C-alpha positions, 0 to 999 in steps of 0.5 A, a space after each residue: 479152267 477145270 470147267 471147260 471140259 464139260 462144255 467141250 462136246 456140246 454144240 455151240 447153241 447150248 453154250 450160248 442160248 440154253 445155259 444162259 436162259 437157264 441161269 436167268 430163269 433160275 436167277 431171273 427174280 434175284 436180277 429184277 430185285 437187284 436191278 429194281 434197287 439200283 434203279 430205286 437208288 439212283 431215282 433217290 440219289 437225283 431227287 435228293 440232289 435236286 432238292 439240295 440244289 433248289 435250297 441252296 438256289 432259294 437260299 442264295 437268291 434270298 439272301 442275295 436280295 437281302 441287305 446283309 453282307 456276306 461277312 456276317 456269317 
């Protein structure tokens, strides 16, 4: 790696503490936005799945209680 020699003379705490903190401070807003988008998307997918399952359940329950047979479709 070309960049490995940059960190060669530094103490361990600079590599493992300071650099990640600086990156989180600089890119924290972008990381938070991406995580918020992913959580929102997951929530919408779960809501859509629950709504579709509810509709399927209601349709099967209503069509199962009626006198029509399944061969009518």
